[in-house]
Residue frames as qw, qx, qy, qz and C-alpha x, y, z in Angstrom:
[[0.439, -0.855, -0.218, -0.171, 9.83, -0.78, -18.83],
 [0.361, 0.568, -0.435, 0.598, 12.58, 1.32, -17.25],
 [0.643, -0.475, -0.520, 0.302, 13.45, 0.58, -13.64],
 [0.030, -0.842, 0.063, -0.536, 13.41, 3.70, -11.47],
 [0.307, 0.202, -0.666, 0.649, 15.39, 4.43, -8.34],
 [0.401, -0.623, -0.669, 0.058, 13.29, 4.08, -5.17],
 [0.196, -0.849, 0.052, -0.488, 12.48, 6.99, -2.89],
 [0.761, -0.248, -0.405, 0.443, 15.09, 7.00, -0.12],
 [0.003, -0.761, 0.059, -0.646, 15.08, 9.99, 2.20],
 [0.651, -0.729, -0.017, -0.209, 16.20, 10.85, 5.70],
 [0.152, -0.725, 0.644, -0.193, 18.98, 10.30, 8.18],
 [0.692, 0.175, -0.697, -0.068, 20.47, 6.79, 7.94],
 [0.169, 0.105, -0.796, 0.571, 20.54, 6.77, 11.75],
 [0.508, -0.091, 0.168, -0.840, 16.77, 7.30, 12.04],
 [0.620, 0.101, 0.718, -0.301, 14.05, 4.74, 12.52],
 [0.015, -0.120, 0.772, 0.624, 13.71, 2.80, 9.24],
 [0.573, 0.401, 0.434, -0.568, 10.32, 2.96, 7.51],
 [0.163, 0.013, 0.834, 0.527, 9.48, 0.82, 4.48],
 [0.455, 0.428, 0.256, -0.737, 6.49, 2.16, 2.48],
 [0.249, 0.075, 0.894, 0.364, 4.62, -0.03, -0.02],
 [0.313, 0.192, -0.172, -0.914, 2.17, 1.20, -2.64],
 [0.713, 0.256, 0.464, -0.459, -1.21, -0.10, -3.92],
 [0.604, 0.257, 0.695, 0.293, -1.93, -2.29, -6.96],
 [0.456, 0.729, 0.382, 0.340, -1.50, -0.44, -10.30],
 [0.102, -0.993, 0.062, -0.023, 0.40, 2.38, -8.57],
 [0.707, 0.358, -0.330, 0.512, 4.06, 3.09, -7.83],
 [0.527, -0.284, -0.392, 0.699, 6.26, 4.62, -5.18],
 [0.085, 0.361, 0.155, 0.916, 5.05, 8.04, -6.41],
 [0.468, -0.669, -0.444, -0.368, 1.97, 7.87, -4.18],
 [0.699, -0.551, -0.292, 0.351, 4.27, 8.12, -1.15],
 [0.503, 0.438, -0.061, 0.743, 6.38, 11.10, -2.31],
 [0.192, -0.715, 0.046, -0.671, 4.81, 13.80, -0.14],
 [0.811, -0.563, -0.027, -0.158, 4.44, 11.62, 2.97],
 [0.875, 0.007, -0.114, 0.470, 8.02, 10.36, 2.60],
 [0.319, 0.535, -0.111, 0.774, 9.31, 13.93, 2.40],
 [0.443, -0.707, 0.025, -0.550, 7.29, 15.00, 5.43],
 [0.910, -0.405, -0.061, 0.065, 8.53, 12.06, 7.51],
 [0.765, 0.181, -0.101, 0.610, 12.14, 12.61, 6.46],
 [0.097, 0.702, -0.048, 0.704, 11.91, 16.32, 7.26],
 [0.672, -0.712, -0.051, -0.196, 11.36, 15.47, 10.94],
 [0.175, 0.697, -0.653, 0.239, 14.94, 14.18, 11.06],
 [0.597, -0.335, 0.625, -0.375, 13.77, 11.08, 12.92],
 [0.858, 0.203, 0.446, -0.153, 13.19, 8.60, 10.10],
 [0.092, -0.377, 0.743, 0.545, 15.01, 6.89, 7.26],
 [0.684, 0.402, 0.356, -0.494, 12.28, 6.39, 4.66],
 [0.102, -0.240, 0.830, 0.493, 12.42, 3.92, 1.77],
 [0.661, 0.427, 0.377, -0.489, 9.64, 3.51, -0.80],
 [0.203, -0.214, 0.796, 0.529, 10.31, 1.17, -3.73],
 [0.688, 0.247, -0.190, -0.656, 8.13, 0.32, -6.70],
 [0.702, -0.158, 0.678, -0.154, 7.15, -3.34, -6.43],
 [0.275, -0.100, 0.853, 0.432, 7.68, -6.06, -9.03],
 [0.216, 0.457, 0.811, 0.295, 5.51, -5.79, -12.12],
 [0.033, 0.891, 0.377, -0.252, 4.56, -2.16, -11.57],
 [0.455, 0.841, 0.051, 0.288, 5.60, 0.97, -13.47],
 [0.072, 0.835, -0.438, 0.325, 9.29, 1.48, -12.72],
 [0.717, -0.463, 0.489, -0.180, 9.67, -1.71, -10.71],
 [0.159, -0.374, 0.878, 0.253, 11.58, -4.86, -11.50],
 [0.624, 0.146, -0.491, -0.590, 10.08, -7.15, -14.10],
 [0.838, -0.189, 0.384, -0.338, 8.20, -10.26, -12.98],
 [0.034, -0.460, 0.856, 0.234, 10.17, -13.42, -13.72],
 [0.086, 0.164, 0.980, 0.074, 7.15, -15.71, -14.01],
 [0.363, -0.312, -0.425, -0.769, 3.61, -15.49, -15.35],
 [0.653, -0.484, -0.580, -0.053, 2.45, -17.54, -12.35],
 [0.158, 0.442, -0.372, 0.801, 3.15, -14.64, -10.04],
 [0.558, -0.583, -0.589, 0.042, 2.24, -14.75, -6.36],
 [0.327, -0.933, 0.012, -0.151, 2.42, -12.52, -3.32],
 [0.811, -0.422, 0.174, 0.366, 5.70, -14.22, -2.42],
 [0.627, 0.410, 0.196, 0.633, 7.34, -12.69, -5.52],
 [0.038, -0.867, -0.056, -0.494, 6.52, -9.21, -4.24],
 [0.666, -0.737, 0.107, -0.033, 7.64, -10.02, -0.69],
 [0.868, -0.057, 0.149, 0.470, 10.89, -11.64, -1.91],
 [0.443, 0.610, 0.099, 0.650, 11.76, -8.49, -3.85],
 [0.286, -0.873, 0.044, -0.394, 11.09, -6.19, -0.88],
 [0.837, -0.509, 0.126, 0.156, 13.18, -8.45, 1.35],
 [0.763, 0.227, 0.113, 0.594, 16.07, -8.25, -1.12],
 [0.141, 0.779, 0.032, 0.610, 15.85, -4.48, -1.00],
 [0.592, -0.781, 0.080, -0.183, 15.89, -4.53, 2.80],
 [0.897, -0.213, 0.125, 0.367, 18.96, -6.77, 2.72],
 [0.564, 0.505, 0.087, 0.648, 20.69, -4.36, 0.34],
 [0.149, -0.833, 0.041, -0.532, 19.99, -1.52, 2.80],
 [0.329, 0.205, -0.747, 0.539, 21.25, -3.58, 5.73],
 [0.524, -0.271, 0.211, -0.780, 17.81, -3.49, 7.35],
 [0.066, -0.037, -0.990, 0.123, 17.02, -6.67, 9.27],
 [0.005, 0.648, 0.747, -0.146, 13.69, -5.12, 10.23],
 [0.033, 0.157, 0.120, 0.980, 11.78, -1.91, 9.58],
 [0.346, 0.416, 0.521, -0.660, 8.51, -0.22, 10.43],
 [0.159, 0.159, 0.793, 0.567, 6.42, -1.37, 7.48],
 [0.360, 0.475, 0.282, -0.752, 3.64, 0.79, 6.06],
 [0.141, 0.069, 0.832, 0.533, 1.50, -0.55, 3.22],
 [0.473, 0.332, 0.160, -0.800, -1.58, 0.62, 1.35],
 [0.825, 0.328, -0.083, -0.454, -3.94, -1.85, -0.38],
 [0.918, 0.255, -0.279, 0.116, -1.71, -4.44, -2.12],
 [0.293, 0.569, -0.531, 0.555, 1.18, -2.92, -0.19],
 [0.564, -0.449, 0.396, -0.568, -0.71, -3.68, 3.02],
 [0.989, 0.023, -0.038, -0.143, -1.00, -7.34, 2.03],
 [0.705, 0.440, -0.396, 0.390, 2.75, -7.46, 1.39],
 [0.116, -0.625, 0.463, -0.618, 3.35, -5.71, 4.72],
 [0.827, -0.328, 0.248, -0.383, 1.52, -8.47, 6.61],
 [0.967, 0.187, -0.131, 0.114, 3.58, -11.12, 4.80],
 [0.384, 0.602, -0.454, 0.532, 6.80, -9.29, 5.72],
 [0.480, -0.544, 0.417, -0.548, 5.67, -9.38, 9.35],
 [0.980, -0.077, 0.053, -0.177, 5.11, -13.12, 9.03],
 [0.825, 0.360, -0.250, 0.357, 8.75, -13.45, 7.91],
 [0.660, -0.556, -0.192, 0.467, 9.99, -11.49, 10.93],
 [0.476, 0.265, 0.144, 0.826, 10.99, -8.35, 8.99],
 [0.150, -0.737, -0.254, -0.608, 8.62, -5.84, 10.66],
 [0.202, 0.035, -0.583, 0.786, 9.17, -3.81, 13.84],
 [0.333, 0.417, 0.506, -0.677, 5.66, -2.41, 13.57],
 [0.200, 0.286, 0.793, 0.500, 2.97, -2.57, 10.92],
 [0.294, 0.459, 0.221, -0.809, 0.65, 0.11, 9.55],
 [0.245, 0.254, 0.850, 0.390, -1.87, -1.31, 7.09],
 [0.261, 0.380, 0.079, -0.884, -3.88, 1.33, 5.22],
 [0.760, 0.365, 0.031, -0.536, -6.97, -0.12, 3.51],
 [0.203, -0.426, 0.854, 0.221, -5.06, -3.39, 3.05],
 [0.742, 0.198, -0.449, -0.456, -5.91, -6.00, 0.44],
 [0.409, 0.182, -0.883, 0.143, -6.06, -9.68, 1.34],
 [0.332, -0.110, 0.589, -0.729, -8.83, -9.34, 3.90],
 [0.824, 0.106, -0.123, -0.543, -10.61, -12.49, 2.83],
 [0.700, -0.220, 0.679, -0.023, -10.52, -16.27, 3.02],
 [0.322, -0.076, 0.804, 0.494, -10.08, -18.66, 0.08],
 [0.002, -0.470, -0.727, -0.500, -13.69, -18.33, -1.09],
 [0.092, -0.539, -0.436, 0.715, -15.01, -14.94, -0.10],
 [0.326, 0.816, 0.463, 0.114, -17.47, -12.62, -1.80],
 [0.150, -0.919, 0.122, 0.345, -15.13, -9.73, -0.99],
 [0.462, -0.345, 0.626, 0.525, -12.34, -11.35, -2.98],
 [0.410, 0.399, 0.717, 0.397, -14.47, -11.96, -6.07],
 [0.097, 0.935, 0.326, -0.096, -16.06, -8.52, -5.83],
 [0.282, -0.780, 0.284, 0.480, -12.61, -6.92, -5.73],
 [0.435, -0.103, 0.707, 0.548, -11.35, -8.80, -8.79],
 [0.316, 0.656, 0.650, 0.216, -14.52, -7.98, -10.74],
 [0.034, -0.943, -0.113, 0.312, -14.09, -4.27, -9.96],
 [0.275, -0.611, 0.497, 0.552, -10.58, -4.26, -11.42],
 [0.398, 0.177, 0.790, 0.431, -11.63, -6.31, -14.44],
 [0.221, 0.825, 0.519, -0.021, -14.53, -3.91, -15.05],
 [0.093, -0.899, 0.116, 0.413, -11.98, -1.10, -15.13],
 [0.655, -0.076, 0.559, 0.503, -10.04, -2.82, -17.90],
 [0.426, 0.681, 0.449, 0.392, -11.69, -0.90, -20.78],
 [0.124, -0.992, -0.027, 0.027, -11.00, 2.39, -19.00],
 [0.567, -0.579, 0.424, 0.404, -7.34, 1.43, -18.62],
 [0.622, 0.256, 0.560, 0.484, -7.18, 0.51, -22.31],
 [0.223, 0.894, 0.293, 0.256, -8.62, 3.91, -23.28],
 [0.334, -0.916, 0.163, 0.155, -6.20, 5.66, -20.94],
 [0.691, -0.243, 0.481, 0.483, -3.30, 3.76, -22.50],
 [0.499, 0.530, 0.480, 0.488, -4.31, 5.10, -25.91],
 [0.050, 0.908, 0.221, 0.352, -5.06, 8.68, -24.88],
 [0.498, 0.104, -0.402, 0.761, -2.68, 9.19, -21.97],
 [0.109, -0.328, -0.469, 0.813, -3.35, 12.25, -19.76],
 [0.222, -0.047, -0.342, -0.912, -5.66, 13.67, -22.45],
 [0.346, -0.385, -0.839, -0.165, -8.34, 11.26, -21.20],
 [0.208, -0.446, -0.566, 0.662, -8.87, 13.62, -18.24],
 [0.116, 0.175, -0.148, -0.966, -10.21, 16.23, -20.68],
 [0.288, -0.276, -0.790, -0.467, -13.19, 14.03, -21.59],
 [0.522, -0.463, -0.017, -0.716, -16.57, 14.66, -19.89],
 [0.844, -0.438, 0.071, -0.301, -16.81, 12.97, -16.46],
 [0.799, 0.308, -0.455, 0.245, -13.37, 11.39, -16.95],
 [0.087, 0.506, -0.568, 0.643, -11.87, 13.03, -13.89],
 [0.667, -0.325, 0.324, -0.588, -14.67, 11.77, -11.63],
 [0.973, 0.095, -0.178, -0.116, -14.38, 8.25, -13.05],
 [0.598, 0.451, -0.514, 0.419, -10.62, 8.38, -12.48],
 [0.080, -0.456, 0.549, -0.696, -11.03, 9.45, -8.86],
 [0.802, -0.307, -0.148, -0.491, -13.81, 7.04, -7.84],
 [0.917, -0.065, -0.370, 0.131, -11.44, 4.22, -6.96],
 [0.601, 0.180, -0.380, 0.680, -8.84, 6.31, -5.18],
 [0.074, 0.129, -0.311, 0.939, -10.48, 9.23, -3.36],
 [0.044, 0.509, 0.752, -0.415, -13.49, 10.30, -1.35],
 [0.229, 0.725, 0.196, -0.619, -14.47, 13.78, -2.61],
 [0.713, 0.642, 0.279, 0.042, -15.03, 14.50, -6.27],
 [0.214, 0.922, -0.321, -0.025, -12.01, 16.80, -6.59],
 [0.981, -0.081, 0.022, 0.175, -9.73, 14.08, -5.19],
 [0.692, -0.285, 0.188, 0.636, -6.00, 14.14, -5.96],
 [0.054, 0.736, -0.190, -0.647, -4.31, 17.03, -7.73],
 [0.744, 0.620, -0.090, -0.233, -4.06, 16.99, -11.52],
 [0.260, 0.655, -0.709, 0.016, -0.32, 16.11, -11.47],
 [0.404, -0.232, 0.841, -0.276, -1.02, 13.20, -9.11],
 [0.784, 0.362, 0.364, -0.348, -3.83, 11.96, -11.38],
 [0.580, 0.695, -0.389, -0.171, -1.51, 12.09, -14.38],
 [0.007, -0.505, 0.851, -0.142, 1.03, 9.97, -12.48],
 [0.616, 0.019, 0.693, -0.374, -1.70, 7.50, -11.46],
 [0.784, 0.532, 0.065, -0.314, -2.81, 7.10, -15.07],
 [0.404, 0.677, -0.614, -0.040, 0.76, 6.57, -16.26],
 [0.228, -0.357, 0.868, -0.257, 1.39, 3.98, -13.54],
 [0.704, 0.171, 0.555, -0.409, -1.90, 2.14, -14.05],
 [0.767, 0.590, -0.040, -0.249, -1.47, 1.89, -17.82],
 [0.465, 0.623, -0.622, 0.097, 2.09, 0.59, -17.49],
 [0.589, -0.391, 0.635, -0.312, 1.54, -2.07, -14.84],
 [0.444, 0.346, -0.761, -0.323, 2.82, -5.20, -16.58],
 [0.097, -0.007, -0.965, 0.242, 1.52, -7.52, -13.85],
 [0.500, -0.053, 0.051, -0.863, -2.13, -6.43, -14.12],
 [0.837, -0.017, -0.360, -0.412, -3.54, -9.80, -15.16],
 [0.564, 0.169, -0.747, 0.308, -0.95, -11.82, -13.24],
 [0.020, -0.111, 0.624, -0.773, -1.89, -10.23, -9.93],
 [0.657, -0.037, 0.035, -0.752, -5.63, -10.56, -10.56],
 [0.813, 0.082, -0.553, -0.164, -5.17, -14.27, -11.39],
 [0.346, 0.187, -0.739, 0.546, -3.04, -14.61, -8.27],
 [0.342, -0.136, 0.398, -0.840, -5.82, -13.09, -6.19],
 [0.798, 0.008, -0.202, -0.568, -8.38, -15.52, -7.63],
 [0.816, 0.120, -0.565, -0.007, -6.33, -18.68, -7.14],
 [0.444, 0.106, -0.662, 0.594, -4.82, -18.00, -3.70],
 [0.395, -0.734, -0.536, 0.135, -6.34, -17.30, -0.28],
 [0.022, 0.891, -0.074, 0.447, -5.95, -13.92, 1.32],
 [0.042, 0.569, -0.618, 0.540, -4.31, -13.18, 4.65],
 [0.810, -0.296, -0.497, -0.096, -4.37, -16.16, 6.98],
 [0.705, -0.302, -0.429, 0.477, -3.44, -16.57, 10.65],
 [0.070, 0.733, -0.004, 0.677, -3.93, -12.86, 11.33],
 [0.671, -0.720, -0.069, -0.165, -4.34, -13.59, 15.03],
 [0.870, -0.202, -0.013, 0.449, -0.62, -14.53, 15.08],
 [0.333, 0.766, -0.063, 0.546, 0.57, -11.04, 14.12],
 [0.736, -0.414, -0.337, 0.417, 3.20, -10.37, 16.78],
 [0.361, 0.028, -0.068, 0.930, 4.24, -6.73, 16.33],
 [0.134, 0.544, 0.375, -0.739, 2.39, -3.51, 17.15],
 [0.206, 0.307, 0.731, 0.573, -0.17, -3.05, 14.40],
 [0.269, 0.465, 0.296, -0.790, -2.49, -0.30, 13.32],
 [0.306, 0.412, 0.785, 0.347, -5.25, -0.90, 10.80],
 [0.090, 0.366, 0.013, -0.926, -6.29, 2.26, 8.96],
 [0.295, 0.505, 0.799, 0.141, -9.76, 2.21, 7.40],
 [0.023, -0.082, 0.205, 0.975, -11.02, 4.87, 5.02],
 [0.405, 0.398, 0.550, -0.613, -14.65, 5.97, 5.22],
 [0.588, 0.627, -0.032, -0.510, -15.03, 6.60, 1.47],
 [0.203, -0.356, 0.862, 0.301, -13.07, 3.53, 0.34],
 [0.762, 0.334, -0.015, -0.554, -14.86, 2.19, -2.74],
 [0.483, 0.385, -0.782, -0.086, -12.41, -0.66, -3.34],
 [0.384, -0.164, -0.864, 0.281, -12.99, -2.21, 0.10],
 [0.330, -0.566, -0.151, -0.741, -16.23, -0.52, 1.26],
 [0.041, -0.104, 0.758, -0.643, -16.92, -0.35, 4.98],
 [0.529, -0.597, 0.581, -0.160, -17.95, -2.54, 6.72],
 [0.973, 0.134, 0.168, -0.086, -17.99, -5.61, 4.47],
 [0.657, 0.664, -0.292, 0.203, -14.65, -4.83, 2.83],
 [0.206, 0.565, -0.634, 0.487, -12.71, -4.91, 6.10],
 [0.787, -0.432, 0.091, -0.431, -14.81, -7.05, 8.45],
 [0.948, 0.062, -0.266, 0.166, -12.46, -10.03, 8.02],
 [0.456, 0.427, -0.403, 0.668, -9.48, -7.98, 9.17],
 [0.343, -0.538, 0.262, -0.724, -11.27, -6.37, 12.12],
 [0.895, -0.289, -0.008, -0.341, -12.56, -9.76, 13.29],
 [0.968, 0.052, -0.162, 0.185, -9.30, -11.69, 12.93],
 [0.377, 0.598, -0.396, 0.586, -6.47, -9.34, 13.92],
 [0.450, -0.185, -0.674, 0.555, -5.25, -9.40, 17.55],
 [0.228, -0.821, -0.523, 0.034, -7.43, -7.52, 20.02],
 [0.382, -0.688, -0.038, 0.616, -4.71, -4.97, 20.76],
 [0.424, 0.319, 0.451, 0.718, -4.60, -3.84, 17.11],
 [0.033, 0.500, 0.189, -0.845, -5.10, -0.10, 16.87],
 [0.325, 0.550, 0.689, 0.342, -7.97, 0.64, 14.46],
 [0.047, -0.444, -0.017, 0.895, -8.02, 4.16, 12.96],
 [0.396, 0.638, 0.645, 0.145, -10.83, 5.45, 10.76],
 [0.197, -0.193, 0.197, 0.941, -10.15, 8.31, 8.35],
 [0.334, 0.672, 0.553, -0.362, -13.39, 10.20, 7.77],
 [0.385, 0.837, 0.048, -0.387, -14.10, 11.45, 4.29],
 [0.009, 0.653, -0.663, -0.366, -11.08, 9.86, 2.63],
 [0.883, 0.313, -0.160, -0.310, -10.86, 7.24, -0.09],
 [0.993, -0.012, -0.031, 0.109, -8.71, 4.21, -0.86],
 [0.692, 0.210, -0.129, 0.679, -5.40, 6.06, -1.31],
 [0.274, -0.906, -0.304, 0.106, -5.63, 8.69, 1.46],
 [0.539, -0.459, 0.125, 0.695, -2.04, 9.96, 1.17],
 [0.292, 0.304, 0.459, 0.782, -2.99, 11.64, -2.12],
 [0.200, -0.774, -0.438, -0.411, -5.88, 13.54, -0.49],
 [0.456, -0.857, 0.080, -0.227, -4.56, 14.23, 2.99],
 [0.726, 0.326, -0.473, 0.379, -0.82, 13.52, 3.15],
 [0.060, -0.543, 0.474, -0.691, -0.45, 15.48, 6.38],
 [0.787, -0.319, 0.195, -0.491, -2.99, 13.30, 8.19],
 [0.971, 0.116, -0.205, 0.044, -1.32, 10.12, 6.95],
 [0.453, 0.508, -0.488, 0.546, 2.13, 11.41, 7.91],
 [0.347, -0.526, 0.402, -0.665, 0.88, 12.23, 11.39],
 [0.910, -0.222, 0.107, -0.334, -0.70, 8.83, 12.05],
 [0.878, 0.265, -0.311, 0.251, 2.44, 7.03, 10.82],
 [0.267, 0.548, -0.464, 0.643, 4.80, 9.23, 12.83],
 [0.551, -0.494, 0.305, -0.600, 2.70, 8.98, 16.00],
 [0.978, -0.113, 0.005, -0.174, 2.48, 5.19, 15.81],
 [0.804, 0.336, -0.306, 0.384, 6.09, 4.52, 14.80],
 [0.093, 0.630, -0.397, 0.661, 7.38, 7.11, 17.24],
 [0.675, -0.489, 0.261, -0.486, 5.48, 5.67, 20.20],
 [0.997, -0.008, -0.067, 0.031, 6.69, 2.15, 19.41],
 [0.623, 0.482, -0.339, 0.515, 10.30, 3.29, 19.00],
 [0.200, -0.648, 0.369, -0.635, 10.12, 5.17, 22.32],
 [0.879, -0.347, 0.153, -0.289, 8.85, 2.05, 24.11],
 [0.925, 0.224, -0.186, 0.243, 11.68, 0.04, 22.59],
 [0.331, 0.608, -0.386, 0.609, 14.25, 2.55, 23.87],
 [0.471, -0.586, 0.312, -0.581, 12.81, 2.31, 27.36],
 [0.982, -0.153, -0.061, -0.089, 13.20, -1.47, 27.56],
 [0.321, -0.754, 0.566, 0.091, 16.52, -2.27, 29.26],
 [0.561, 0.455, -0.666, -0.189, 18.85, -4.57, 27.31],
 [0.951, -0.234, -0.158, -0.128, 18.76, -8.26, 28.28],
 [0.840, 0.029, -0.300, 0.452, 21.46, -9.52, 30.63]]
């Protein structure tokens, strides 16, 4: 698996934004949103592909855990000279974003349909793993056929069920990229085993930075309300909860402008408050 260069756009003097992708995907899901944020001239945007995913660094152990993903993102932040950043994560990327906050690396946190919203023994956790295991045969067929699988009857709708709300869903080029990424995720089984053996996000009430939780009405991976009740109930009361009507699990592929706007508004308002606080002493 060839390692690809991460997306890195914008003015190096802008507010730093780290963007983390979902399970089975890559940095490619953020391309349009990253470009739109960078075009404002206010943000320095960095979107890597995480360990074990298509174009990311190879996992060093079969017993892979969330910490392996977080360690890699932290190394990337260190290489950029970023002590902290505004962290944005979708699904698995949202789980990693919360763990980065726990390590003190987040200025603000935007979690879009985040994974990890469960305790050690939760029906939501087991339901999620079963969904991905049930998709195994489809992934195997897609690995054999490649993009041609989209020409089969009903294949496009099956491909979009997990990622989008409406039937048309992402564009054809985006679907082709999703198929390529999903069929070349070397950590598929490792991350599912990790999910089964470890608890999800704990001590959510201790999140100490401005946080917005973005829930998607047509999310079929974490259906509302059961798929996100744990997060809504356990995050601090001042967490901003945003609901995106009509959108599925990976909303930046369906409505990148809406996602760009909610990120820019939240990050921008936090950065403005920070500038207004007089320096200590």
